[in-house]
N, C-alpha and C positions, 0 to 999 in steps of 0.2 A: 202050947208053944207059941201060937200066933198072938195070944193075949199078952204073953210076956214080952214079945217084940214090939207091940204097939206103944206101950208106955215110953220106952226109950226113944222110939221114933218121934213121938209127940214132943218129948222134952227137947230132942235135938232140933226139931223144927222151930220150937219156941225160941231156943237159944240163937239159932241162925237168924230168925226174924228180929230178935232184939238187937243182935249185932248189926244186921242190915239197916234197921231203923236208926242206928247211930246214937247210943246213949252218951257217947263222947263227941265233943266238938272242939274245934280250935279257933280261937280269936287271934288273928294276926296283928302285928304292929300296924297302927294306922286304922284299926277297926274298933268298933264298939257294937254292942248288940242289946236287944231287949228280948226277954223270954216271955212268950205268950202261951197261956194255958187256956185252951178252949175259948179263944178270942179275948181273954182277959190278961192284961200285962201283970206278971208276977215278979219279974226281976230285971235288973239292968246290969249288964256286964261291960265294964270299961277297961279291965285289965287284960293284956294279951296273955295267952297261954292255953292250956288244956282244961276244959270244963265238962261238967256232967249235966245231962238233962234227962227228963223222964220220957222214954220213947213213946211215940204215938200220941202223947198227950201235950207235951210242950214243944213249941216251935221257936226256932231261933231266927230273929229278923235282924240282919246285919246292916249297919250304917257306916259310912266312912267317918273316920275321926280327923282326917286331915282338912286343911283349908281348901275350899273349893271356889271356883270362879263362876260368877253369873254374868252372862253377856246379854245385855238388853238389845232391843231393836231400836233403830232410828225412829224417832217420833217427831212430828211437826207440832210445835206449840208456840203460842204468842208470848211476847215479852210485855213489859208494862206499857210500852208505847204502841202496843198492838202490831209489832213487827214479828212475822212468823219466821222461825228458825228450826232447823233440824238438829236434834240433840241425841247423841249416842253415849250411853252411860254403861260402865262396867262396875262390878262389885266383887269383893271377896267375902266369903262367909264360911261358917262351920256349924255343925250340930253341937250345941253346948249342953242341951238337956235331952237325952234320947227318949225319956219317958214322955215329956211334953210333946216332943216331935212326933212320936208314934201316936199319941192320943189325939193330936190336932191335925196332922198332915199325913203321916204314915209313910209316904213315898218320897223319893228324891225328886221325881218329876213334879209332884205336888208342891214341893218346896220351891222349885224354880218358878212355878206359876204364881205362888204366893209372893215371892220376892219381886217378880215382875209387877204384880198388882200394887204392892206397897211402894217400891222405889219409883216406879213410873208416876204414881200419884204425887209423891213428894217432889219429884223433879219438876213436874208440871206446875205445882203450886209455887215453888221457889222461883222458877223462871218467870212466871206471871207477875210476881211481886217486885221484880227488878228490871232495870233498864237494860237494853241490849249491850251497852258498853260494859256493864258489870259482868255479863256472862262470857265475854270474849277476851277481857284483859285481866291481868293479875296485878298490875302496878301502874303507877303514874310516871314511870321512867321515861316514857315517850314525850311527856310534857317538860321534863327537866333537861332534855338534850336540845341544844340550839340547832335550828335548821341551817344547814350549810349547803354549798353548791353541790357536793356529792350526794347528800341526803335528798336534795330536791331533784336529782337526776338531770342536771343541766350542764354537766361536763366540766372540763377544766377551763382555765383562763378567766374565771370570774373572781373579782376581788370581793371576798366575803364581807369585808368591812363596809362595802358600798351597797349591800343587799337592801332593798327597800324594807321599810318597817313592816309593811303588810306581810312580807314573806318571813321575816325573822320572828314574828309573833306566833303564838300558838293557835291563833285563829279560832275556829269553832270547836276545837278539841276540849272536851270537858273531863275533869278528874273523876275517878271512880272512888266510891266510899268503901266498897267491900272487895269486889273482885271475884274472878272465877274460882280461885282456890278456896276462898272463904264460903262461897256458895255451895261448893261440893261438900265442905265440912258441915254446913247447915243441913244439906240433904241427908248426910250420914246420921247426924244427931236426931233428926226427925224420924228417919226410918228405924233407927235403933229403938225408939220408944214403942214401935209397933210390933217388932218381931220377937221379943222375949217370950211372949205368950205361946209362940209356936216352937219354943226350944231352940231357937236359932240365935247365933251371935253374929252380928254384922261387923266385919273387920274394917272395911273402908269402902268408899264409893268414889269413883274417879270419872270425871267427864272426859271421855276418850276423844270425842270430836263434836264440834259445833259447826254447822254448815248453814249458810244463808239459803233461804228459799229462792226460787227463780225470780219472784217479784222483787225481793229485797236485794238480790244480786244486781239486778238492773238499776235499782235505786242507788246502790253503792257505787256502781260504775258511773252513773250520771253525776253523783256528788264528786267523785274523783276527777271526772272531766271538768266539772265546774271549778274545782280548786286549781287544777292545772291551768285552766283558762285565766283564772284570777292571777296566778303567778306570771303567766305570759303577759297579761295586760300590765301587771306591775312593772315587768322588765321593759315593756314597750314605753310606758310612761316615763320610767327612769331614763331610758335611752333618749326619748324625745327631749327631756329636760337637759341631759348632758349635751345633746346636739345643739339645742338653743344656746346653752352656755358657751360652747366652743365656737359657734357661729358668731356670737357677740364678741368673744375674744378676738377672733380673726378679723372682724370688721373694725374693731378698735385698733388692732395692730396695723391693718391696712391704712386706716386713716392717719395713724401716727407716722407710718413710713412715708405716705404721700405728703403729709405736712412737713416732715423733716426734709424730704427731697425738694419740695417746692421752696422751702426756706433756703436750702443750699443752692438751688438753681437761681433764686432771686439774688442771693449774695454773689454768685458767680457772674450773673448777668450785670448786676450793679458794678462789680469790679471791672468787668469787660467794658461796660459803657464808660466808666470813668477813665479807663486806660485809652479807649478810643477817643474820648473827648480830649484827653491830654495830648494824644498823637495828632489829632486834628488841629488842636490849638498850637502845637509846636510847628506843624507844617504851615499853618496859616501865618504864623509870625515870621517864618523864613521867607516865603514868597507868596504873598497874598493873591496876586494875579493868577499864578499857576494853580493855586489851590481852588480859586473860584472856577477856573476853566476845567479842572479835573472833576470837581463836584458836578458841574453842568453836564459833562460828557457821561458820567456815570448815571445821572438822572435820565439823559436821553436814552441810554442803553436799556433802561428799565421801563420807561413809560411809552416811548414811541412804538415798540412792537405791539402794544395793547390798543393803539388807536386804529379803529376801522377806517377812518378817513380824517384827513386834516384839511380844513377849509382855508386856513390862513396860517402863515408863520410870522406874520407881522406883529410880533409882540416881544416884550423884553425877554421872555423865557427862551426864545430861539435865537437870541442875539449871537451866540457862538457858532451858529450854522453859516453865518455870512462873514464873520470876521473872527480870527482866533483871539483877537484882543477884546472881543465882546463890545465893540463900539459900532 
């Protein structure tokens, strides 16, 4: 009796164990898997649905099928002119070949480490081959736009047509040949050549942030201050020139006004003298003796108060003091 019960019990235990071990497994949408048998890859499953495996012998290793993001760390690296900058790069990737991925990397964390190794190396290489302006600018649009009073930050009330040539020109700004976006594309292409052997497809690489180092920041600030000082000096020079021009105009106008006034005064004085001479002549012809007497009295009134002392009046000049007839 006991022996007859033993066999069914064993069979039931085996069935329960097989069910517990899970001969059936489900691959969800957005998943893919590799089937490993005793450490050896035997199958790749990329279709979603219900699948069968050999219990206890085969193992299902699942991987995401969706596009994933890799977020790199900020790294300090030199540009071609040996200026150090901080570069932060992100990328999107996916597992394109689960078999190669399992055989070379095996884990997602290993994939992130491998991507960091490949992309960081290519970023450092590309940045070191290009000038700083290539890494921070995408176009030469800044060179095509004329500098105005607003763009220079000097406020209103400035006649832009009179801006000095030094300010209106592009100055020390140099054009770029490639630009930030093209450098990111080059990093992507270089990195893509390295990752297929790991079963990885690199979708894109984007430069999220480029930040100046502390030393370069101070250098940029110093250059900005120098440029603003040049602008200020240009305005001072232009202002001094305009001041000299207006002072010259004012002096010429003053001289012209004084000359015209002097000319007019001389004309008036000449006219008055002529009129006075005519009046004197007319008076003299009417009564010569009275005219001589009147001229003498007027002369006495002007000159005698200025004499400190008079030693003698016995001269022809004082003849009217003794006789109204001047005799």
